[in-house]
N, C-alpha and C positions, 0 to 999 in steps of 0.2 A: 708230347703233350705241352701246350703252351701254358704260360703262367696262370692265366685266368681259369683254364680248365683244371689245372693241377690244384689250384687253391679250392675250387669248388669240390673236387674229389676229396681233398683232405677234410674240408668242412663237413661233407656228407658222411665221411668215415667216422668223424668225431661224434656226430649226432647219432649215428647207428650204434656205436659202441656205448654211448651214454644210455640209450634206450635199452639196450641188451642188459646193461648192468643195473638198470633200475635206479639210476641216479641222474641228477640234472644239475647243470651249472646254475648258480644263483647270482643274479644281477643285483648287487647291493645288498646281499643277504646277511652280511655281518658274520661274526665269529660263530662257528658251529660248536656243538657239544664235545667234539673230539677233534684231534689233529689228524689229518690225513696226508700221507706222503705219497705222491704219485711217482712211479718209476716209469720213465717214458721209453723203456725197451723191455726185453724179455727177462724172465727170471734167470738167475745164475750169473749175471754180468756184474761189472763193477758198480754201476748205479744201484742195482738191486742189493748187492752185498752191503754197500755203505748205508743205504736206507734202512735195511732190516737190523743191522748192528746198532745204528743210532736209535731206532725205535725201541729195541729191546732194553738198551741201557736207560733210556728215558723212563721206561716203565719200571725196571728193576730198581732204579735209584729214586723212584717216586717223584720224578720231575714232572711227569705227565701220566695220568692214569690210563688213558685210552689213546694209543697211537696206532692208526691203521695204515698199512702199506699195501698199495695195489699197483698193478702193472697195466699200462696203456701203450701198446707198441705201435710203431709205424713211422715211416719216413724219417728215420734217424733221430727220432725224438720230437719232430715238429708236429706230429699229430697230438702228442701230449701237450706240447707248448700251446697249440691252438685251443685245446680244451682249457688250459689254465687261464689264458687270456679271456676266454668266454666266461670264466667264473669270476668276473669282476666283482670286487667287494667282499668276496668270501675269505674271511680272515682265519678260517680253520684249515685251509688247504695249502700244501707246499708241493713243489716239484724238485726232486733230486736231479741235478743236471751237472754239466761240466763242459769241457772243451768240445766234446762231441756234438752237443746241441748248437754251440756257436758255429761250428763248421756246417752242420746240416741246414741251418738257416740259409746259407749261401748256396749250397749245392742242390737244395730242394726248392729254391726260389720261394721260400715261405713268406706269406704276407704277415704272419705273426712273428715278432722278433723279441729278443730278450729285453730290448728297450721298452717293450710294452708291459713288462713284469715289474714286480717290486722286489729289489734285491734284499735278501735276508742275511746270508752268510756264506762265505767260502769256508769250507771245512778242512780239506786236506789236499796234498799234492802227492803224486807218485810217479815213478818212471815207468816206462814200457819195458817189456822183455821180448827178445827174439827166441822163440821156442819151437822145438820139434818133438815128435814122439820118440821114445827111447829106442824103438826099433829102426829109426831113421839111420841112413848111412852117414849122416853128417854128425861128426863128433866135434868139429871146430867151426868157428865162424868163417875163417879163411876159405875152407873147402866149400861151404855153402855159397859164399859170395862169388867164388870163381865160377861155379856152375850157373848161378843166376845171371852173371854177366855174359856167359857163353851162349845162353839160349833163353833170353828174357821172356819172349812171347810164350814159350812152352813151359814156363816155370811159375805155376800159379802160387800165389801167396794169399794169406787171409787175415782178416781182422774182425773184431767184434763190434765195429762201428761202421756207419755208412760213410760215403765220401765226405771229406771235410772233418771227420772225427779223428781222435788221437791215433787209433789203430790204423787209420788210413794215411794220416799225415806223416807219422814216423817212418814207415817203410818207403814212402815216396821221397822224403828228405834223405833217407839212407841211400836210396838209388841215385839221387842227384849227387850226393857226396862221393860215391864210388864210380861215377861216370856212366851210369845208366840213364837214358832219357826217361824222365818220369812218366811221360805219356805212353811209353812202351810197357810199363809195369802191368802185369796180369793180376790185378787185385780182385779177390773174391770177397764180397761184403756179407758178413753174417750179422744177424740181429742179436748181438750180445754174446757173452762168453760161453754160454751153454751150447748153442749151435756151432760156434767156432771150435770148441773142444771136439764135438762129434766129427767135424770136417777134418780136423787134424788126425784123429785116431783112425778115421776111415781112409786116410790117404788121399783125400780130395785136393789137398794143398801141400806144398813142399815145406813151408814153415808158416808160423803164425806170429802175429804181433798183438800183445795184449797188456793190460795193466798188471803190475807185479803181484798184486794181491789175488787176482782171479783164479790162479792155478796153483796156489800154494799147496793145497791138499794133494793134487795130482802129481806135483813135482816131488813132494815128500813120499808119495806112494810108489814112485818109480815109473809112472806112466809117461812123463814128459821130461825133456832135458832142456835146460836154459843155456843158450849159447852166448847171450850178451844181455846186459841191462843198459838202458839209455841215459842213466843218471851220470853225474860227474864223478860219483864215488860208488863203490860197491854197496849193495843192499845187505844188511845183516840178515843171516838166515838163508840167503840164496848164494849158492856156490857158483858164481858166474862173474866173469870180468866185465868191465864196462866196454863200450865201443871205443872210447878213447884209448884204453889200454891196448886194444887190438889194432891200433893204427887208423881208426876211422874218426875223423874230427867232427863229431856230432854229439850234442847233448840235447835231450828232449824230455820235457816233463808235462804230465797231465795233471788236472786238478778237478775237484768236485765241490759242489755247493748246493744251496737251497734258494729258490726264489718263490715268491707268492704271487697271487693274481694282482692285477692293477686295481687301484681304487680302494684298497683296504684302509681302515682307519689308522691314525697314528697310534692309538692304543693297541690295536691288533698287531701292528708292526713291532712295537716295543715288546709285547708279550712273546712274539715269535723269536725275536732276537734274544730275549731273556732266556727262553728255552734252550737255545743253542749255547749261550754262554754257560748255563748250568751244566749242560751236557759236556762241554769242553773242559770244565773244571773237575770232572769226576776221574777217579783213578781208573775206573773201568774203561773210559774212553782212551786214556793214555795207554792202557794195556792193549786195547784194540788196535791202536795205531801201530804199536810195536809188532803185534802179531801179524798184521796185514802188510807190513812194509810201507805204511803211509807216513808222510811227513806232515806235521801240524802246520796249517797255513791259514789260521783263523783271521778273517777280515769280515766285518759286519756292516750292514747298512750302506751308507753313502760310499764308504771306502771300497766295499765290494762292488757297488755300482760303477765306480770309476774304473776298477779293474776290469769289469766286463766290457766296458767301452774300449779299453786298450786292447783286450783280447779280440774283439770284433775286428779292429783294424789290423792287428797282427795276422789273424787267420786269413783275412781277405788278401793281404799282401802276399802271404805264403802261397795260397791257392792260385793267385794270379801269376806269381813267379814260376810256379811249376806248370803253368799252362792248364790247370784243372778247372778254372772258371774264367770267363771273359770279363 
């Protein structure tokens, strides 16, 4: 599908989903009566968890009385991004996003980019985990990597993000580091943590790569085993060594934040940043970060916008280096 046809398809998908949901993008519509947070992938993933935790705390702490969270899936988050850009001037809408959307813009040839949005705040960062079902034969990272290298094409691995997202970038960087040609990796893309979990438990893939917070409950329940975390240091609450500890010279960190439509007023932008600052200062948010293995990474407004620009360049460089985009 060429770029023009793909863009038309995404645009049509957005309009169809909006019609089905009974909502419409407002051009210059100003701030709405409630704050709405769009999650641009399926329920159960990292974006979804972060958005719903933030919304609940805002309401519980009486920061905002009515915070709605809704999911709009498709094309690695770029369907949601296109919807956000079309909602020009709507100061009541936010999109929970992160490194995955940055990458999806490149791999999906999206006409809408994060440069078209209004940066509000980066919230948190978190490492990825290499995870297998507890009934997997792999008890150590060394054993898993040995089999992966021996028969890469017949060794499917999975992630809850589309090509260019963190769950895609991390294993490809891992492959490159241990001597596997990145183009040879048999990567299966799932739309979020929920579908990825099903793929893991059903044996569709040999291992999964996901955000550290997404499977905390399943790990504690004994369904999944963590073989490694991609951070520089171990994550409290997760009994797993880092890649570096196990002889793999790789550190990788994901992040998540909020952007608003283009063309919102300065007052709306200040109000939205103010909501995030109030959220950030609550004990409940600090507790949520600890519970989910998140690292505080607050950056607002122009600081966040500059960070997004640097991430755009970094992701493009990595995808080009790995031969995953031209």
